[in-house]
N, C-alpha and C positions, 0 to 999 in steps of 0.2 A: 504494500500500500504506500502510495506517495502522497505527501501532504504539502500544499503550498500554504505556508504559515505567514499571514500578514499581521499576526497579533503582536501587541506590544505590552509591556509592563508585566502583569502577573497572571490574570485569569486565563487568557488564551494561551500564552506560552506554557503555563503549567499543564494545561490539557494536552498540548502537543508533545511536551516532554514525556508525559506518562505514556503516550502512544508510541513515541520514538523508542522508549525503553523496551516496549513490547514488539519492536521489529519494524515499525513504520519508518520510511525514509522521509525526513522532514527538511524542507528547504525554507529557511527563515528569510523573508523579504524585508529589507531594512532601507530606510531613507539615507541619502548620502551625507547629510549633515549630522553625523554622530550616531546614526542607527537608533536602536531601541533606547528609549529614555533612561532605562535602568542601567545602561552602560556607564552613566555619569552619576548614579545615585550612590555616592560614597562620601565619607568613609563608612565602613571599613573597605580596604582594598586588598587584593591578593595578586602579586605580580602585575600590578597596574590595572587589574580588572576589578570592577565593583562586585563585591560578594553578592549583592542583590541579584545582579544579572546572572551570576554563576548558578544561583539556586534553581533556576527553571529553564535552562537552555542547553543542557548537555544533549549529546547524540543528534545534533543538528548541524547543517552547514548554513552559512550566511551568504546572501547575495544582495548587493546594493542596487536598488532601482529607484529612479526618480519618477514617480508616477505623475508628476506635473508636466512631464515631457511626452511627446508622441513616441519617442524611442523607448522610454521607460514603460509606457503603457503597452506597447506592442510586445516588448520582451516579457512583461507579466502575463499577457494573454497567451503567448507561446508557451510559457512555463506551465500555466494552468491547464493547457490542452493535454499535457502529459501527466496530470495528477488525478488522483481519485477523490481527494478531499481538499476543499479550501476552508481555511479558518481565518476570520478577521474580526477585529473589535474596534473599527472606526465608528464614528457617529453615523447614525442612519442617513443614507443618501450619499455618503462619501464615495463608497465603492462604485455606486451607479454613475457618478460623475466621471469616474475613470474608465467606464465601460466594463467594470468587473463585478457588477451586481449579480445576484442569483439568477434573476429572470434572463438577463443578458447572456450569461454563460450557459444556463441550462437549455436555452433554445438550440444550441449546437451540441450540448452534452447532457442529454436527459438522464444519464446515469451518474451525474456529478452529485456528490454530497457536499453541501455548503453550510458551514456553521457560522452564524453571526452571534457575537457576544456583545451585548450593550449594557448600559447602566440601568435604564428605566424602560426598556422595550421600544418598539418601533412606532408607537402611537403618540399620545399627548406628551409623553416624556422623551420623545426622540431627540430633542435639542439639549437635554440635560446631560452634562458630563458625568461619567460614572467613576468616582474615586472612592476607595474602600472606606475611608474615614467618614465621608459624607453619607454613604449608605448605612454605615453602622449608626449614624445619628438619626437619619430620617426613617430608617427601617425598623427602629425600635430596639435594636440590640443594646445600645448604650444605656437605654432606660432601665434595663434589668441587669446591668453590670456595674459592680462597685458597691460600696457600703450604703445602707439606708440613710437618706438625707444628705449624702455627700454629692460632690460633683459627678454627673454621669461619666462613665469611664469606657473607653474603647478597649477591645480585646488587644492583647500585646502583639498580635500578628494580623496581617490583612486577611482575616478569616473569611470575609464575604467573597473576596477574589478567589480564595482557595476552593471554597464550596462551589462557586460558579464554574471554576475550571473542572472540577469533578463532574458536575452536571453536563458540561460541554462534552467531555470525553465519553460519558455514558450515552448521550444523545447520538454522538457520532457512531459509536459501536452498534447502537440499535438500528441506525440508518444503514450501516454496512450489512447487518444481518438481513434487513428488508431487501437490500439490493441483491444480496446473494440469492434470495428466493424469487425475486421478481425482475431483476435487471434495472429497476427504477431507482434513481437518486431522489433526493429531497432536500428541503431547506430546514436545517436544525437551528432553532433560535433559543438562546438562553439570555437572561438578564440578571443583573446583580440583585435587584429588589425582589424579584420572585424567588430567587435562590435563597436569599436571606429569610424571607417569610416562611419558606419551606423548612429551613434549618432551625427556626424557632420552635418547632415541634410541640412539646408539651406546653410551652408558654403560649404559643399561638392557639392551641386547642383549648386552653383554659379560658382565653378571651372569647373565642368563637362559641363555645358551649355555654358560657355563663354570663358573658358581657362584662365580667370583672377584668380590669386592666392590671396585669402583673406589675409589680414594683421591684426595685433593686433590693436584694436581701443579703448582699455581701457573699460570703461563701456558704450560706445556708440554702437548703432546697425548700421550695414552697410546699412540697407534699410529703416529704420523708424526714424522719429524725430517728437517730442521729445520722445525718448525711451532710457533713460539714467539716470545717477545719477546727481542730481543738488544740489547746496548748499542752505541750509536754515540757520537760525540764529545760531543754536547750533550744528547741525550735518547734514550729507547729507540725501537726500530723493530720492528714485527711483521713477521716473515718466514714465508711459507707456501710453501716449496718441497716440495709434496706428492707429487712423483714423481721418478723418476730424471732425466727430461728437464729438469724445472725445477731440480733440484739442479745439473745440469751447467751450465745457464745462469747460475745463481747464482755458482758458484765461478769460472766463466770471466770474468764481469764483475768479480769481486773480484780477478782476477789470480792465482788459485790453481787453475789447471786440473788440477794434479796430484792434488788432493783427490778428483776424480771417479774416479780409478783406484786410490786408496788402498783396500786390502782392508777396512779398518775402515768405510768409507763407500760401498762399491760398490753396495749396494742399501738399500732403506728399512729392512729388518730389521736390517742391519748398523749403519745410522746410529742407529736407536733403541737398540741395544745399546751403542753407544759415544757416546752423546749428549754427555756432558761433554767428551770430547776434541774432538768436532765443534764445539761451541760455542766452545771456546777458540781453535780455528783460525779460525773465522769472525770472532769478535770482535777478533782481532788485527789484522784489516784494517778492520772496521767502525769501530773506535775512532779511526781516522785522519781521518774526515770526519764531517760532521753528518748527522743523520737525514734532513733534507730533501735533501741531496746524494745520499744512497743511494736515497731514494725516486725521485728523477729517474733515476738511473743504472740501478737494478734494474728499474724499471717499463719503461724503454726496451728492456730485454732480455727483457721478458715475464715477469719474476719477480713473483708476487703479494707485495706488501709495503706498509707504510704506517707513518708515525710515529704515536705515541700522542697523538692530538688530545684537547683538551678539547671540550666541547659547542659552544662558540663556533666553534672551528676546524672542527668537523664540519659545522656549517651552512654555513660559508664554503666548504668543499670541495664540498658539494652544489650551492651556487650556481655555483661555477666550472665544474662539470660540466653545468650547464644543467638541473638537476633541479627547479628552482623549489620548494624544500622548505617555504616559508612562505606562508600565505595570510592575508589581512586581511578580517575581516568587520565591517561597521558595527555599532556599539552603538546600541541604542535609547535609552540614557540621555542626556539633554541634557548636552553638554560633554564626554562621555566619549570617549576615543580609540578608534579601531578596535581590535579584538582580534586579535592575531597568534597563530595556532596552526599546528601542523604539517599540511601538506597530506596529503590522502588518499593512501595508498601505492600504490593500484592505478590504472593509466592505462588507460582504455577509449577506443577510437577513435570509437565511435558514441554512447556514453552516458557521457560523463565525469562525474566528481564535480562537484557545484556547492556553493557556499557562500553561502547567502542570509541567514543571520542568526547573530549571535554567541550564545554560551551565554546562556540566558534568565535574567532576574532572577526571583526567587522569585515564583511565581504569575502570571507574565505572559510577554510576549515578551522579546526580547533587551534 
C-alpha cells in the first residue's frame, strides 16, 4: 500500500506513521519553506532535529513540492496517481484549490481512499483552525481536568490529535477492507471535535443520559471509590479498587479488614458517598510506608495500583515488564546517532511492525 501523506503536525502524521510501521510505503509531501511545522518546534533537539517531528514521522520518505506552482501541483497529481491512499489535514477547500480534492481525484481513480483530517468538520466549522489546545478547551476536556475550583487544565500531551490520528488510521483500514471486497474507494473524514467527544466516553454518557454536566474532580473518579491518587510516605500512589472484591483485598492487605463491613463503605455507592472518610482511613495506613512498598504489597494481593512515575520511570517499568517500548532506527545523516522512538503499540504474531528508517530529512530519506 502506498500513501501520499500531505499531513502536517500531529494527527495525520501519527496515523500515517502507524500504517508505515505496518508495511505501508509513505511519501511525506512537504512545502519548500521549512517543511512540516514541527521540524522547527524545538527545543528539545536531537542532532539538529526537533524531537516533536521525530515522534511521528519514522518509516517515511520526504518530498518537497510547492503546491502554489503549476509544476508542484502537476508533480503531486502524478504522485497521487500511483498511490492507494491520500491523507491530508489542510483546511476545507485547500486541496480542491490545488486540484487535489477527493471528488477531483476520485473521478479518475474511483478506487482511491482519501482521508481528510480537520479540526471542526467540513460544514459550519470549516474555517476554524484545529489546534489541540483549542479543542481541549472548546471540546470540554479541560473542564473535567484539574482540581475542583482550580484553573481548567489541559492534558500534558496533545491527546485530541493522538485520538484523531487513531481514528484516521482505523477509518483508512476499514476503507481498505471495503475496497478489497468491492474495488471501490471512498472518502474517510475525521475531525478533532468529534474524536474528542467520542473519547469523553463515560463523561459524555453521563451528560447525555442525565443532563448533568460533569465537573473537574482532580484525580478522583465520578462513579468509583477508591479510584484515585492517595498519599503514601514518600510520594503519591494511584489506587483503583473498582469493585467490592478489590476493595476487600485492599483493606485486608492494609490490615483494616473491618472497613469492608463498615456500612459507610459496604458497596461502591456507599464509598462514593463517603469518599472523604474513606480516604482518611486508607491514608492513615498508606502514610506509614513508601509508595513502592505499597505497590509491591497491593499488587501481590491483586489490587490495581501504581506510584506516580515520571516518563523516565514509565519507560523503565515497561522495560522491566518485557514490553520493549523503545526502538532505534538508523539515521541516514553521516555521524548522526540512531533515532530512538516509541515502539508501535500493536503486536501482531504474523505481520509485526518493522522499523526500516528514521524520520526523513526534508526532501529526502532519513
